[in-house]
C-alpha positions in Angstrom: 13.1 135.1 183.4 13.9 132.2 181.2 14.4 130.2 177.8 12.2 127.7 176.1 14.1 124.4 176.0 11.6 122.0 174.2 8.1 120.5 174.0 7.3 118.2 177.0 4.8 115.7 176.1 2.3 115.7 173.1 -0.3 118.1 174.5 1.4 121.5 173.9 3.4 121.9 177.2 6.7 123.5 176.9 10.1 122.8 179.2 11.3 126.3 180.1 14.9 126.8 181.8 14.4 129.2 184.4 17.0 132.2 184.9 15.7 133.0 188.4 16.6 131.2 191.7 13.0 131.0 192.3 11.1 129.2 189.5 7.8 129.2 191.6 7.8 132.8 191.0 7.3 132.1 187.2 4.8 129.4 187.6 2.5 131.7 189.4 2.1 134.3 186.9 -0.6 133.9 184.6 0.9 135.9 181.9 4.2 135.6 180.2 5.9 137.6 177.2 7.6 135.6 174.5 10.5 136.9 172.7 10.8 135.9 169.2 12.3 137.5 165.8 9.2 139.6 166.0 9.7 141.2 169.3 7.7 140.3 172.3 4.2 138.9 172.5 1.8 138.3 175.2 0.8 134.7 176.4 -1.5 133.5 178.7 -0.1 130.6 180.8 -3.0 128.1 181.1 -0.7 126.0 183.3 2.4 125.5 184.9 4.4 123.5 187.3 8.1 123.4 188.8 9.4 120.0 187.3 13.1 119.3 188.6 15.4 122.3 187.7 12.9 123.5 184.9 9.4 124.8 184.7 6.8 123.0 182.4 3.9 125.1 181.2 0.7 125.2 178.9 0.2 128.1 177.0 -2.9 129.0 175.7 -3.0 128.5 171.9 -0.4 125.9 171.9 -2.4 122.7 172.2 -0.1 120.2 170.5 3.5 119.3 170.5 4.1 120.6 166.8 2.9 124.2 167.9 4.5 124.0 171.1 7.8 123.5 169.4 7.7 126.7 167.6 8.8 128.5 170.6 12.0 126.3 170.9 14.9 128.3 172.1 12.5 131.5 172.5 13.3 133.9 175.8 10.4 134.0 178.3 9.7 137.1 180.4 7.4 139.3 182.3 6.1 142.5 182.7 8.2 144.9 184.9 4.8 145.6 186.9 4.8 141.6 187.2 8.4 141.7 189.3 8.5 142.3 193.2 9.9 145.8 194.6 13.5 145.3 195.1 15.3 145.9 198.7 18.0 147.9 199.4 21.0 147.0 197.5 19.0 144.6 195.5 19.1 145.3 191.6 17.6 143.6 188.6 20.1 142.6 186.1 18.2 144.2 183.5 18.2 147.7 185.6 22.4 147.2 185.4 22.7 147.0 181.8 24.2 149.9 180.1 25.3 151.7 183.2 29.0 153.3 183.2 31.4 151.3 185.3 34.4 153.5 186.9 36.9 152.4 189.7 37.7 154.8 192.7 40.1 156.8 190.7 37.5 158.1 188.6 38.5 156.0 185.5 35.9 154.5 183.0 36.0 150.9 182.8 33.2 151.1 180.2 29.6 150.1 180.2 27.9 147.0 181.6 26.8 144.7 178.4 25.4 141.8 180.4 25.4 139.8 183.5 25.9 136.1 184.1 26.0 133.9 187.5 29.2 131.5 187.9 28.0 129.6 190.3 29.8 131.4 193.4 28.5 134.6 192.1 27.3 137.0 189.7 29.7 138.8 187.1 29.3 142.2 185.4 30.4 142.1 181.4 31.8 145.5 181.1 32.2 146.6 177.5 35.4 149.0 176.3 36.1 149.4 172.9 36.5 146.2 171.2 37.2 144.3 174.6 35.5 142.9 177.5 36.3 142.9 181.1 34.5 140.7 183.5 34.0 142.1 187.2 32.7 140.2 190.1 29.4 141.8 191.3 30.3 141.1 195.1 30.2 143.7 197.7 34.2 143.5 198.2 34.5 144.7 194.6 31.3 147.0 193.9 31.2 149.8 196.0 28.2 151.5 194.8 25.0 151.2 192.5 23.5 154.6 191.2 20.7 153.7 188.9 19.6 158.0 188.8 23.3 158.5 187.5 23.5 155.5 185.6 26.7 154.6 187.3 28.5 151.9 189.2 31.6 152.4 191.0 33.9 149.2 191.4 37.1 148.6 193.2 38.8 147.4 190.1 41.8 148.3 188.3 41.9 149.9 184.9 44.9 147.6 184.1 43.1 144.4 185.5 
């Protein structure tokens, strides 16, 4: 859902860069998961607000700037049960990672290793062997997504 950028002020607040187009959804949640070297830890959100393009938050147990600074660079997530249900033809990025990508000829392009947004649209990172292929995640290219079969069919050439 986001990444901790830095402490915000001196009273233990943190500044979070949200990875969602709806940062207010992150603000409404009372429990976050903070990712670190030892895995994910639950954190109670004492207060949060949208602040420009970012979210600022105060987590229980982080009462000063020094303690908040220990969270710098950590991932912010939420439990799957906190996410709204997806609509038809909507998918969470995390559900696409690991899916096999094939074209209309049945040729395997690789598996989804990640996604990113380039501002205009989302892009699938498709890994195959030692290389990586970037495939636009747009209706003109993505023919179907079958989560049960763990497969995405695209209109994309093997040699593109």
